[in-house]
matplotlib code that plots the C-alpha trace (Angstrom):
import matplotlib.pyplot as plt

x = [-6.2, -9.2, -12.8, -15.5, -19.1, -20.8, -19.3, -22.1, -20.5, -19.0, -15.5, -13.8, -11.2, -12.7, -9.5, -7.0, -3.7, -3.1, 0.5, 2.0, 5.4, 5.9, 9.0, 9.9, 8.5, 5.2, 5.1, 8.5, 8.2, 4.4, 4.4, 5.2, 5.3, 4.0, 3.6, 1.5, -0.8, -4.4, -6.9, -4.1, -5.7, -4.1, -5.7, -4.4, -6.9, -8.1, -11.0, -9.0, -8.2, -4.4, -4.1, -0.9, -0.9, 1.3, 0.3, 1.6, 0.2, 0.5, -0.5, -2.5, -2.3, -4.9, -5.2, -6.2, -4.3, -4.8, -3.7, -3.1, -2.2, -2.8, -3.6, -3.5, -4.8, -6.1, -6.9, -9.4, -11.4, -11.2, -13.4, -15.9, -19.6, -18.7, -16.2, -13.2, -10.1, -10.4, -7.7, -6.2, -7.4, -6.6, -6.9, -7.8, -8.5, -9.1, -8.8, -9.2, -7.5, -9.9, -9.6, -6.4, -4.5, -5.8, -7.9, -9.0, -12.2, -11.7, -13.4, -11.7, -12.4, -11.3, -11.4, -11.8, -14.7, -14.5, -15.7, -13.3, -14.5, -16.4, -16.6, -15.7, -16.2, -14.5, -13.0, -9.9, -9.1, -6.0, -6.9, -3.5, 0.2, 0.8, -2.8, -5.6, -9.2, -10.9, -14.5, -15.4, -18.4, -17.9, -20.6, -20.1, -20.0, -20.6, -24.3, -23.6, -21.7, -23.0, -22.0, -19.9, -18.5, -14.9, -13.5, -9.8, -7.2, -3.9, -0.8, 2.3, 5.9]
y = [2.6, 1.1, 0.5, -1.1, -2.0, -4.4, -7.4, -9.8, -11.5, -10.5, -9.0, -9.3, -6.7, -3.6, -1.5, -2.8, -1.7, -0.6, 0.2, 1.1, 2.0, 3.7, 3.4, 6.5, 10.0, 10.0, 13.8, 13.9, 10.8, 10.7, 7.0, 4.9, 1.3, 0.4, -2.6, -2.7, -4.6, -3.9, -5.3, -6.6, -7.6, -7.1, -10.1, -13.7, -15.6, -12.3, -12.2, -9.7, -10.6, -10.1, -8.8, -7.9, -6.0, -4.5, -1.7, 0.4, 4.0, 6.2, 9.8, 10.5, 14.3, 16.9, 15.5, 12.0, 8.7, 5.0, 2.2, -1.5, -4.2, -7.5, -8.7, -11.9, -12.6, -15.0, -18.5, -19.1, -15.9, -14.9, -17.7, -18.1, -19.0, -22.7, -22.2, -22.7, -20.5, -17.4, -15.2, -13.4, -10.9, -8.0, -4.3, -1.5, 2.1, 5.5, 8.8, 12.5, 15.1, 17.6, 20.7, 21.9, 18.7, 18.4, 15.3, 12.7, 11.1, 7.4, 4.5, 1.1, -2.4, -5.4, -8.7, -12.1, -14.1, -13.1, -10.5, -7.9, -8.3, -5.3, -1.8, 1.0, 4.7, 6.9, 10.3, 11.2, 14.7, 16.1, 17.0, 18.4, 18.0, 14.2, 13.2, 12.2, 11.0, 8.6, 7.4, 4.6, 2.6, -0.9, -2.5, -6.3, -8.1, -11.5, -11.9, -13.7, -10.8, -7.4, -3.9, -2.1, 1.3, 1.9, 4.9, 5.3, 7.6, 7.8, 9.1, 9.7, 9.5]
z = [-1.3, -3.0, -1.8, -3.9, -3.4, -4.2, -5.9, -5.1, -2.1, 1.2, 1.2, 4.6, 3.8, 2.3, 2.4, -0.1, -1.5, -5.1, -6.2, -9.6, -10.8, -14.2, -16.4, -18.4, -18.1, -19.8, -20.1, -21.9, -24.1, -24.7, -23.8, -20.7, -19.4, -16.0, -13.7, -10.6, -8.3, -7.1, -4.7, -2.5, 0.8, 4.3, 6.0, 5.8, 3.8, 2.4, 0.0, -2.2, -5.8, -5.5, -9.0, -10.9, -14.2, -16.9, -19.2, -22.1, -22.3, -25.4, -25.9, -29.0, -28.9, -28.0, -24.4, -25.4, -24.6, -24.9, -22.5, -23.5, -21.0, -19.3, -15.8, -13.6, -10.1, -7.6, -9.0, -6.3, -6.6, -10.2, -11.7, -14.5, -14.2, -13.9, -11.1, -13.3, -12.9, -15.2, -13.6, -16.7, -19.1, -21.4, -20.6, -23.0, -22.0, -23.6, -21.6, -22.1, -19.9, -18.2, -16.0, -17.7, -16.9, -13.3, -14.1, -16.6, -17.9, -18.8, -20.5, -19.8, -21.0, -18.8, -20.7, -19.1, -17.7, -14.1, -11.5, -13.0, -16.6, -17.8, -19.1, -16.6, -16.9, -14.4, -13.5, -11.5, -10.2, -8.5, -5.0, -4.1, -5.1, -5.4, -4.4, -6.7, -6.1, -8.5, -8.9, -11.3, -12.2, -13.7, -15.8, -15.5, -18.9, -17.2, -16.3, -13.0, -11.5, -10.3, -11.5, -8.9, -7.9, -7.0, -5.0, -5.0, -3.4, -5.2, -3.5, -5.7, -4.4]

ax = plt.figure().add_subplot(projection="3d")
ax.plot(x, y, z, "-o")
ax.set_aspect("equal")
plt.show()
């Protein structure tokens, strides 16, 4: 579940779904592919971004890894400064494992010219078996949008 504040306008559905499925065992192969969705709203006519993404993750050794991918989302909400659709972008991330594998520090870049474009720094930590907590701060690279904070609870099945 995701919660973020502020984006510069009212969000009617603060609680939003984020799901991801990973192909291949990252710990065994040192790489993985994943697809997922984030900011999926529960209300009809939701103000959520309805984003889908695909990523490739590669271990670099010594507790570091990189992430490369792409995303797409709502044509109505992911727009540029002129109001034109800008609902796709590239993803790039770099992470380091902390706390003997119980967490990660991350730096991510989100390309595009929309509300999700920016540079994010974050940390996630295992709270218990199969449960992680994440806190991230996104610096918006587009002047008309505000920086924002995201708090996320991740439950693994």
